[in-house]
FIZAMAR-860171 format. One record per residue (C-alpha): x, y, z; residue number from 1. Coordinates in Angstrom, 2 decimals. Example, Ala and Ser with C-alpha at 12.3 -4.5 7.8 and 13.67 -1.06 7.14 Angstrom:
residues 2
+---------+---------+---------+-----+
|      px |      py |      pz | num |
+---------+---------+---------+-----+
|   12.30 |   -4.50 |    7.80 |   1 |
|   13.67 |   -1.06 |    7.14 |   2 |
+---------+---------+---------+-----+
This chain:
residues 410
+---------+---------+---------+-----+
|      px |      py |      pz | num |
+---------+---------+---------+-----+
|  108.10 |  -72.17 |   21.93 |   1 |
|  105.44 |  -73.25 |   19.43 |   2 |
|  103.01 |  -74.09 |   22.23 |   3 |
|  103.50 |  -70.66 |   23.82 |   4 |
|  102.93 |  -68.83 |   20.51 |   5 |
|   99.84 |  -70.89 |   19.84 |   6 |
|   98.46 |  -70.05 |   23.26 |   7 |
|   99.07 |  -66.35 |   22.70 |   8 |
|   97.33 |  -66.43 |   19.32 |   9 |
|   94.31 |  -68.24 |   20.74 |  10 |
|   94.00 |  -65.81 |   23.65 |  11 |
|   94.21 |  -62.86 |   21.22 |  12 |
|   91.53 |  -64.39 |   18.98 |  13 |
|   89.26 |  -64.98 |   21.97 |  14 |
|   89.75 |  -61.38 |   23.12 |  15 |
|   88.94 |  -59.97 |   19.71 |  16 |
|   85.82 |  -62.16 |   19.36 |  17 |
|   84.60 |  -61.17 |   22.82 |  18 |
|   85.12 |  -57.43 |   22.31 |  19 |
|   84.06 |  -57.02 |   18.67 |  20 |
|   80.69 |  -55.36 |   18.22 |  21 |
|   77.92 |  -57.74 |   17.12 |  22 |
|   75.52 |  -56.75 |   14.36 |  23 |
|   71.84 |  -56.70 |   15.35 |  24 |
|   71.17 |  -60.12 |   13.84 |  25 |
|   74.38 |  -61.96 |   14.79 |  26 |
|   73.67 |  -65.63 |   15.26 |  27 |
|   73.18 |  -66.63 |   18.84 |  28 |
|   75.51 |  -69.23 |   20.36 |  29 |
|   73.78 |  -72.45 |   21.37 |  30 |
|   74.45 |  -76.21 |   21.12 |  31 |
|   72.51 |  -76.16 |   17.83 |  32 |
|   74.05 |  -72.94 |   16.44 |  33 |
|   76.19 |  -74.87 |   13.97 |  34 |
|   73.18 |  -76.88 |   12.71 |  35 |
|   71.12 |  -75.31 |    9.99 |  36 |
|   67.41 |  -75.54 |   10.49 |  37 |
|   65.65 |  -78.05 |    8.25 |  38 |
|   62.28 |  -76.77 |    7.07 |  39 |
|   59.28 |  -78.97 |    6.42 |  40 |
|   60.05 |  -79.43 |    2.74 |  41 |
|   63.58 |  -80.64 |    3.57 |  42 |
|   62.19 |  -83.09 |    6.11 |  43 |
|   59.62 |  -84.28 |    3.59 |  44 |
|   62.38 |  -84.89 |    1.03 |  45 |
|   64.42 |  -86.79 |    3.61 |  46 |
|   61.36 |  -89.00 |    4.21 |  47 |
|   61.21 |  -89.62 |    0.46 |  48 |
|   57.72 |  -88.02 |    0.41 |  49 |
|   56.20 |  -90.95 |    2.31 |  50 |
|   53.32 |  -88.90 |    3.87 |  51 |
|   52.15 |  -87.82 |    0.39 |  52 |
|   52.67 |  -91.07 |   -1.52 |  53 |
|   49.71 |  -92.03 |   -3.70 |  54 |
|   48.11 |  -88.58 |   -3.34 |  55 |
|   46.99 |  -85.98 |   -5.83 |  56 |
|   47.99 |  -82.71 |   -4.22 |  57 |
|   47.65 |  -78.95 |   -4.53 |  58 |
|   50.40 |  -76.70 |   -3.20 |  59 |
|   49.75 |  -73.30 |   -1.54 |  60 |
|   53.04 |  -71.45 |   -1.86 |  61 |
|   55.00 |  -68.48 |   -3.21 |  62 |
|   58.63 |  -67.48 |   -3.74 |  63 |
|   59.46 |  -68.28 |   -0.10 |  64 |
|   58.62 |  -71.98 |   -0.62 |  65 |
|   62.03 |  -73.39 |   -1.44 |  66 |
|   64.17 |  -76.21 |   -0.05 |  67 |
|   67.70 |  -76.02 |    1.31 |  68 |
|   69.10 |  -76.23 |   -2.22 |  69 |
|   67.00 |  -73.29 |   -3.41 |  70 |
|   64.58 |  -75.44 |   -5.43 |  71 |
|   60.94 |  -74.39 |   -5.48 |  72 |
|   58.64 |  -76.66 |   -3.48 |  73 |
|   56.50 |  -76.64 |   -6.61 |  74 |
|   59.25 |  -78.27 |   -8.66 |  75 |
|   60.23 |  -80.64 |   -5.87 |  76 |
|   56.69 |  -81.98 |   -5.56 |  77 |
|   56.23 |  -82.07 |   -9.33 |  78 |
|   59.11 |  -84.56 |   -9.48 |  79 |
|   58.40 |  -86.42 |   -6.24 |  80 |
|   58.02 |  -90.17 |   -6.70 |  81 |
|   54.50 |  -91.42 |   -6.02 |  82 |
|   53.08 |  -87.88 |   -5.75 |  83 |
|   50.85 |  -86.22 |   -8.36 |  84 |
|   50.96 |  -82.42 |   -8.23 |  85 |
|   47.69 |  -81.18 |   -9.75 |  86 |
|   47.32 |  -77.49 |   -8.88 |  87 |
|   49.07 |  -74.49 |   -7.40 |  88 |
|   47.54 |  -71.78 |   -5.17 |  89 |
|   49.08 |  -68.36 |   -4.53 |  90 |
|   48.54 |  -65.92 |   -1.62 |  91 |
|   48.63 |  -62.16 |   -1.52 |  92 |
|   51.40 |  -60.69 |   -3.73 |  93 |
|   51.27 |  -63.69 |   -6.08 |  94 |
|   53.41 |  -66.71 |   -6.76 |  95 |
|   56.56 |  -64.58 |   -7.16 |  96 |
|   55.71 |  -62.11 |   -4.37 |  97 |
|   55.87 |  -59.05 |   -6.62 |  98 |
|   52.25 |  -57.87 |   -6.97 |  99 |
|   50.85 |  -55.14 |   -4.72 | 100 |
|   47.25 |  -55.51 |   -5.91 | 101 |
|   44.68 |  -58.21 |   -6.54 | 102 |
|   46.32 |  -61.26 |   -8.09 | 103 |
|   44.81 |  -62.92 |  -11.18 | 104 |
|   44.74 |  -66.65 |  -11.87 | 105 |
|   47.57 |  -67.77 |  -14.11 | 106 |
|   49.68 |  -70.79 |  -15.08 | 107 |
|   53.12 |  -71.87 |  -13.98 | 108 |
|   55.56 |  -71.77 |  -16.89 | 109 |
|   57.73 |  -74.60 |  -15.57 | 110 |
|   55.07 |  -77.17 |  -14.74 | 111 |
|   52.21 |  -75.82 |  -16.91 | 112 |
|   49.90 |  -76.27 |  -13.95 | 113 |
|   47.09 |  -73.79 |  -13.16 | 114 |
|   47.82 |  -71.21 |  -10.42 | 115 |
|   44.64 |  -70.34 |   -8.54 | 116 |
|   44.86 |  -66.95 |   -6.83 | 117 |
|   43.65 |  -66.75 |   -3.24 | 118 |
|   43.95 |  -62.97 |   -3.31 | 119 |
|   41.67 |  -62.00 |   -6.15 | 120 |
|   38.04 |  -62.75 |   -6.98 | 121 |
|   38.09 |  -65.42 |   -4.29 | 122 |
|   40.21 |  -65.67 |   -1.17 | 123 |
|   39.25 |  -69.24 |   -0.32 | 124 |
|   39.80 |  -72.44 |   -2.32 | 125 |
|   36.49 |  -73.38 |   -3.95 | 126 |
|   35.16 |  -76.90 |   -4.36 | 127 |
|   35.89 |  -76.60 |   -8.10 | 128 |
|   39.54 |  -75.76 |   -7.37 | 129 |
|   39.83 |  -78.72 |   -4.96 | 130 |
|   38.13 |  -81.26 |   -7.26 | 131 |
|   40.32 |  -84.33 |   -7.84 | 132 |
|   42.64 |  -83.40 |   -4.92 | 133 |
|   43.47 |  -85.70 |   -2.03 | 134 |
|   45.47 |  -83.12 |   -0.11 | 135 |
|   46.48 |  -79.47 |    0.13 | 136 |
|   50.09 |  -78.70 |    1.05 | 137 |
|   51.01 |  -75.32 |    2.57 | 138 |
|   54.57 |  -74.02 |    2.31 | 139 |
|   54.94 |  -70.25 |    2.86 | 140 |
|   57.34 |  -68.35 |    5.11 | 141 |
|   55.27 |  -66.31 |    7.54 | 142 |
|   56.19 |  -62.82 |    8.83 | 143 |
|   55.15 |  -63.55 |   12.43 | 144 |
|   52.51 |  -60.77 |   12.54 | 145 |
|   48.72 |  -61.12 |   13.05 | 146 |
|   47.71 |  -58.87 |   10.17 | 147 |
|   50.07 |  -60.39 |    7.60 | 148 |
|   47.52 |  -62.19 |    5.43 | 149 |
|   49.41 |  -65.44 |    4.74 | 150 |
|   48.06 |  -66.96 |    7.99 | 151 |
|   44.52 |  -66.02 |    6.98 | 152 |
|   45.04 |  -67.78 |    3.66 | 153 |
|   46.23 |  -70.82 |    5.61 | 154 |
|   43.19 |  -70.65 |    7.90 | 155 |
|   40.72 |  -70.30 |    5.03 | 156 |
|   42.42 |  -73.15 |    3.17 | 157 |
|   42.35 |  -75.35 |    6.25 | 158 |
|   38.60 |  -74.70 |    6.50 | 159 |
|   38.13 |  -75.58 |    2.83 | 160 |
|   40.14 |  -78.80 |    3.25 | 161 |
|   37.90 |  -79.85 |    6.18 | 162 |
|   34.72 |  -79.02 |    4.30 | 163 |
|   35.84 |  -80.94 |    1.22 | 164 |
|   37.25 |  -83.91 |    3.18 | 165 |
|   40.80 |  -83.67 |    1.96 | 166 |
|   43.99 |  -83.75 |    4.03 | 167 |
|   45.96 |  -80.63 |    4.87 | 168 |
|   49.74 |  -80.66 |    5.26 | 169 |
|   51.80 |  -77.77 |    6.63 | 170 |
|   55.49 |  -77.84 |    5.68 | 171 |
|   56.61 |  -75.91 |    8.70 | 172 |
|   58.95 |  -72.90 |    8.81 | 173 |
|   60.30 |  -70.79 |   11.68 | 174 |
|   58.62 |  -67.70 |   13.06 | 175 |
|   61.14 |  -65.13 |   11.79 | 176 |
|   60.61 |  -62.94 |   14.85 | 177 |
|   61.50 |  -65.82 |   17.18 | 178 |
|   59.28 |  -68.14 |   19.11 | 179 |
|   59.20 |  -66.53 |   22.55 | 180 |
|   58.41 |  -62.80 |   22.50 | 181 |
|   54.66 |  -62.12 |   22.42 | 182 |
|   53.42 |  -58.55 |   21.97 | 183 |
|   50.41 |  -56.38 |   21.34 | 184 |
|   46.79 |  -56.28 |   22.37 | 185 |
|   44.62 |  -59.30 |   21.77 | 186 |
|   42.26 |  -58.86 |   18.86 | 187 |
|   38.77 |  -57.75 |   19.84 | 188 |
|   36.57 |  -60.86 |   19.15 | 189 |
|   34.21 |  -58.95 |   16.82 | 190 |
|   37.08 |  -57.71 |   14.61 | 191 |
|   38.05 |  -60.85 |   12.75 | 192 |
|   38.69 |  -60.16 |    9.09 | 193 |
|   41.09 |  -61.03 |    6.24 | 194 |
|   43.80 |  -59.15 |    8.18 | 195 |
|   42.75 |  -60.72 |   11.47 | 196 |
|   41.77 |  -64.37 |   11.09 | 197 |
|   41.94 |  -65.41 |   14.72 | 198 |
|   42.00 |  -63.69 |   18.15 | 199 |
|   45.77 |  -63.33 |   18.46 | 200 |
|   48.15 |  -60.70 |   19.79 | 201 |
|   49.95 |  -58.86 |   17.00 | 202 |
|   53.21 |  -60.77 |   17.57 | 203 |
|   52.27 |  -64.31 |   18.54 | 204 |
|   55.58 |  -66.27 |   18.45 | 205 |
|   54.26 |  -69.39 |   16.70 | 206 |
|   55.15 |  -71.24 |   13.52 | 207 |
|   52.59 |  -71.83 |   10.75 | 208 |
|   52.31 |  -75.44 |   11.84 | 209 |
|   51.60 |  -74.47 |   15.42 | 210 |
|   49.03 |  -71.89 |   14.32 | 211 |
|   47.31 |  -74.46 |   12.09 | 212 |
|   47.01 |  -76.83 |   15.06 | 213 |
|   45.44 |  -74.05 |   17.13 | 214 |
|   43.06 |  -72.91 |   14.38 | 215 |
|   41.95 |  -76.48 |   13.76 | 216 |
|   41.26 |  -77.23 |   17.43 | 217 |
|   39.81 |  -73.95 |   18.69 | 218 |
|   37.67 |  -73.35 |   15.60 | 219 |
|   36.58 |  -77.00 |   15.66 | 220 |
|   37.34 |  -77.48 |   12.00 | 221 |
|   38.03 |  -81.23 |   12.35 | 222 |
|   40.48 |  -81.04 |    9.45 | 223 |
|   42.73 |  -83.98 |    8.68 | 224 |
|   45.79 |  -81.90 |    9.57 | 225 |
|   49.43 |  -83.01 |    9.37 | 226 |
|   52.42 |  -80.83 |   10.27 | 227 |
|   55.79 |  -81.81 |    8.82 | 228 |
|   57.81 |  -80.33 |   11.65 | 229 |
|   61.06 |  -78.41 |   11.53 | 230 |
|   64.33 |  -79.91 |   12.69 | 231 |
|   67.01 |  -78.07 |   14.71 | 232 |
|   64.91 |  -74.99 |   15.46 | 233 |
|   64.82 |  -73.50 |   18.97 | 234 |
|   62.11 |  -71.04 |   20.03 | 235 |
|   64.76 |  -68.58 |   21.24 | 236 |
|   66.29 |  -68.28 |   17.76 | 237 |
|   65.79 |  -65.27 |   15.54 | 238 |
|   65.83 |  -65.94 |   11.82 | 239 |
|   69.50 |  -65.04 |   11.34 | 240 |
|   70.49 |  -67.94 |   13.59 | 241 |
|   68.68 |  -70.55 |   11.50 | 242 |
|   71.11 |  -70.78 |    8.59 | 243 |
|   68.19 |  -70.19 |    6.19 | 244 |
|   68.33 |  -67.39 |    3.59 | 245 |
|   65.89 |  -64.53 |    4.09 | 246 |
|   63.57 |  -64.35 |    1.09 | 247 |
|   61.44 |  -61.19 |    1.09 | 248 |
|   57.84 |  -62.38 |    1.52 | 249 |
|   56.38 |  -59.30 |   -0.18 | 250 |
|   57.48 |  -56.24 |   -2.19 | 251 |
|   57.73 |  -53.93 |    0.87 | 252 |
|   59.20 |  -56.35 |    3.40 | 253 |
|   62.71 |  -56.70 |    2.09 | 254 |
|   64.96 |  -57.34 |    5.10 | 255 |
|   64.80 |  -58.90 |    8.57 | 256 |
|   65.21 |  -55.41 |   10.05 | 257 |
|   62.04 |  -54.35 |    8.28 | 258 |
|   60.19 |  -57.46 |    9.51 | 259 |
|   60.99 |  -56.54 |   13.11 | 260 |
|   59.92 |  -52.93 |   12.65 | 261 |
|   56.88 |  -53.75 |   10.50 | 262 |
|   54.20 |  -54.56 |   13.13 | 263 |
|   54.77 |  -51.36 |   15.13 | 264 |
|   54.91 |  -49.06 |   12.09 | 265 |
|   52.26 |  -50.61 |    9.88 | 266 |
|   49.49 |  -49.86 |   12.40 | 267 |
|   50.18 |  -46.14 |   11.87 | 268 |
|   49.55 |  -45.87 |    8.14 | 269 |
|   45.78 |  -45.87 |    8.49 | 270 |
|   46.17 |  -42.75 |   10.68 | 271 |
|   47.63 |  -40.83 |    7.73 | 272 |
|   51.36 |  -41.55 |    7.96 | 273 |
|   53.66 |  -42.86 |    5.24 | 274 |
|   55.59 |  -45.89 |    6.48 | 275 |
|   58.06 |  -45.75 |    3.62 | 276 |
|   56.21 |  -47.53 |    0.84 | 277 |
|   57.44 |  -46.06 |   -2.39 | 278 |
|   60.94 |  -45.52 |   -0.97 | 279 |
|   64.05 |  -47.68 |   -0.85 | 280 |
|   63.56 |  -48.40 |    2.84 | 281 |
|   59.95 |  -49.27 |    3.65 | 282 |
|   59.29 |  -49.70 |    7.39 | 283 |
|   62.61 |  -48.05 |    8.15 | 284 |
|   61.25 |  -44.55 |    7.65 | 285 |
|   58.09 |  -42.75 |    8.73 | 286 |
|   56.68 |  -39.36 |    7.79 | 287 |
|   54.08 |  -37.03 |    6.33 | 288 |
|   53.96 |  -33.51 |    4.82 | 289 |
|   52.61 |  -32.18 |    8.14 | 290 |
|   55.33 |  -33.68 |   10.36 | 291 |
|   58.46 |  -31.76 |   11.42 | 292 |
|   61.21 |  -34.36 |   11.56 | 293 |
|   63.45 |  -32.78 |   14.15 | 294 |
|   60.53 |  -32.23 |   16.50 | 295 |
|   59.26 |  -35.80 |   16.19 | 296 |
|   62.75 |  -37.31 |   16.60 | 297 |
|   63.29 |  -35.29 |   19.78 | 298 |
|   59.92 |  -36.39 |   21.17 | 299 |
|   60.68 |  -40.05 |   20.48 | 300 |
|   64.17 |  -39.80 |   21.97 | 301 |
|   62.57 |  -38.41 |   25.15 | 302 |
|   60.49 |  -41.59 |   25.40 | 303 |
|   63.62 |  -43.85 |   25.63 | 304 |
|   62.37 |  -46.75 |   23.54 | 305 |
|   64.75 |  -49.73 |   23.92 | 306 |
|   66.45 |  -51.37 |   20.93 | 307 |
|   65.76 |  -48.62 |   18.38 | 308 |
|   67.13 |  -45.22 |   17.37 | 309 |
|   65.41 |  -42.34 |   15.56 | 310 |
|   66.87 |  -39.52 |   13.47 | 311 |
|   65.19 |  -36.73 |   11.44 | 312 |
|   64.54 |  -37.62 |    7.81 | 313 |
|   63.08 |  -36.15 |    4.64 | 314 |
|   61.78 |  -38.24 |    1.74 | 315 |
|   59.39 |  -38.23 |   -1.22 | 316 |
|   57.52 |  -41.50 |   -1.84 | 317 |
|   57.17 |  -42.45 |   -5.50 | 318 |
|   54.13 |  -44.66 |   -4.75 | 319 |
|   51.35 |  -45.19 |   -2.22 | 320 |
|   50.45 |  -42.60 |    0.45 | 321 |
|   51.79 |  -39.06 |   -0.30 | 322 |
|   53.15 |  -40.15 |   -3.65 | 323 |
|   55.26 |  -37.32 |   -5.10 | 324 |
|   54.92 |  -35.17 |   -1.96 | 325 |
|   57.82 |  -34.07 |    0.20 | 326 |
|   57.53 |  -35.63 |    3.67 | 327 |
|   59.38 |  -35.05 |    6.89 | 328 |
|   59.65 |  -37.61 |    9.62 | 329 |
|   62.14 |  -40.00 |   11.16 | 330 |
|   64.35 |  -42.83 |   10.02 | 331 |
|   64.13 |  -45.85 |   12.33 | 332 |
|   67.24 |  -47.94 |   13.07 | 333 |
|   66.99 |  -51.21 |   14.88 | 334 |
|   69.89 |  -51.59 |   17.31 | 335 |
|   69.00 |  -54.64 |   19.43 | 336 |
|   66.29 |  -57.12 |   18.36 | 337 |
|   66.43 |  -58.91 |   21.73 | 338 |
|   65.55 |  -55.68 |   23.60 | 339 |
|   63.22 |  -54.28 |   20.96 | 340 |
|   59.44 |  -54.43 |   21.32 | 341 |
|   57.76 |  -53.33 |   18.14 | 342 |
|   54.37 |  -52.70 |   19.69 | 343 |
|   55.78 |  -50.48 |   22.41 | 344 |
|   57.48 |  -48.50 |   19.69 | 345 |
|   54.28 |  -48.31 |   17.63 | 346 |
|   52.24 |  -47.06 |   20.53 | 347 |
|   54.88 |  -44.52 |   21.58 | 348 |
|   54.98 |  -43.14 |   18.04 | 349 |
|   51.16 |  -43.04 |   17.89 | 350 |
|   51.04 |  -41.20 |   21.22 | 351 |
|   53.69 |  -38.74 |   20.05 | 352 |
|   51.91 |  -38.03 |   16.79 | 353 |
|   48.62 |  -37.57 |   18.60 | 354 |
|   50.23 |  -35.09 |   21.03 | 355 |
|   52.15 |  -33.13 |   18.41 | 356 |
|   49.74 |  -33.21 |   15.47 | 357 |
|   46.22 |  -33.94 |   16.80 | 358 |
|   44.48 |  -32.31 |   13.80 | 359 |
|   46.46 |  -34.28 |   11.21 | 360 |
|   47.08 |  -37.73 |   12.69 | 361 |
|   43.87 |  -39.78 |   12.82 | 362 |
|   44.51 |  -41.96 |   15.84 | 363 |
|   41.05 |  -43.50 |   15.74 | 364 |
|   41.80 |  -45.11 |   12.35 | 365 |
|   44.68 |  -47.17 |   13.79 | 366 |
|   42.00 |  -49.57 |   15.01 | 367 |
|   42.08 |  -51.06 |   11.51 | 368 |
|   45.15 |  -53.19 |   12.28 | 369 |
|   45.64 |  -52.60 |   15.99 | 370 |
|   42.35 |  -54.41 |   16.50 | 371 |
|   41.81 |  -53.23 |   20.09 | 372 |
|   39.34 |  -50.43 |   20.76 | 373 |
|   40.37 |  -50.12 |   24.41 | 374 |
|   43.98 |  -49.51 |   23.34 | 375 |
|   42.95 |  -46.77 |   20.93 | 376 |
|   40.67 |  -45.20 |   23.59 | 377 |
|   43.51 |  -45.13 |   26.10 | 378 |
|   45.88 |  -43.53 |   23.61 | 379 |
|   43.28 |  -40.85 |   22.90 | 380 |
|   42.97 |  -40.13 |   26.65 | 381 |
|   46.73 |  -39.78 |   27.00 | 382 |
|   47.22 |  -42.86 |   29.17 | 383 |
|   50.98 |  -43.55 |   29.40 | 384 |
|   52.12 |  -46.34 |   27.09 | 385 |
|   53.64 |  -48.22 |   30.03 | 386 |
|   50.20 |  -48.45 |   31.62 | 387 |
|   48.60 |  -49.60 |   28.39 | 388 |
|   51.20 |  -52.35 |   28.03 | 389 |
|   50.64 |  -53.46 |   31.61 | 390 |
|   46.93 |  -53.64 |   30.91 | 391 |
|   47.52 |  -56.19 |   28.15 | 392 |
|   49.20 |  -58.64 |   30.55 | 393 |
|   46.16 |  -60.61 |   31.81 | 394 |
|   44.86 |  -61.32 |   28.30 | 395 |
|   48.33 |  -62.23 |   27.04 | 396 |
|   48.76 |  -64.60 |   29.99 | 397 |
|   45.57 |  -66.39 |   29.00 | 398 |
|   46.78 |  -66.54 |   25.41 | 399 |
|   50.05 |  -68.14 |   26.56 | 400 |
|   48.07 |  -70.88 |   28.30 | 401 |
|   46.04 |  -71.56 |   25.15 | 402 |
|   49.07 |  -71.35 |   22.91 | 403 |
|   51.04 |  -73.84 |   25.01 | 404 |
|   48.73 |  -76.67 |   23.96 | 405 |
|   49.78 |  -76.38 |   20.33 | 406 |
|   53.53 |  -75.73 |   20.47 | 407 |
|   55.83 |  -78.24 |   18.74 | 408 |
|   59.27 |  -76.92 |   19.65 | 409 |
|   61.28 |  -76.08 |   22.78 | 410 |
+---------+---------+---------+-----+
């Protein structure tokens, strides 16, 4: 009797699990699903800091640089046996990730060490900043997007380490958008900048450690580079499957949903569209005073963009573009990250805005972050988005071949 009841209960539980709806970021089932990912700082701790023993180090980090117990990497290294933490370096948005402007130099209240800003008067570590250092250590959670400036800060710092003959360590972290899906046009070679350090597609599916290996080799930096690799991470995993907490990397990127939507929406702001900065849901809403929300939502529905849903919206930003002005537009709801392609969505929205509001939406200015003149030209001519995406394929195939040389994880 007991065995029969147990069997019925187990079958019922299996049925409910199989038929219950899964949230967009439900953890994927895999042999490693029950194992939390260990980031580079956790691995370094497990090694008792052996790679850094006897070194005077500077740490490039922010609020995302924490270990599995929530301790700042700054504090962990400050107490590490045999390691002398000498200086701290902060990227865009500052050491706490709260500043949406140039970041001044400061001091860390806990360690009393200087914090040198790499998003202020200088964006590269100077020889004076690196004096008396044996190594730079980089520990920042990336957003997985070409124009997110943390990878430029890493690239510039890697260059500085090579030029000043000090070692460079990357405490690796996952690509939050997963390690497989690559999207977007390749950057035009002449358009490298602080928001475009290296010729990459917009979504590149690489960890900071893998990127550093590629930057070092392709740019022939000859840096003394060391990557403290992740443990238990699979390329197919989105961030929710890692067991790691999501720490907002910047003031306007507050959730994983927003990180997925960010690359496709952010390219539009330069064209004169609010992407929700100054609202409670940045990158989950889009609009302008000259948009009619119902009209735009209907146009986007007609385009059948997988993994996302649009609905008319009205909002008034309290900061940034159109501050204090009533805007109409659409709210953007991510329904399936696995099916969603942010750059397809971004181009479809750009094409819709260009068709509906050609005198108000400045399509040509999207080149700022899109980084591909041919893509902008095709949008202006009305080439279907499906054809534009297909045209990216040869260059992305070449990128995959290059990228494969520097991957660390399966």
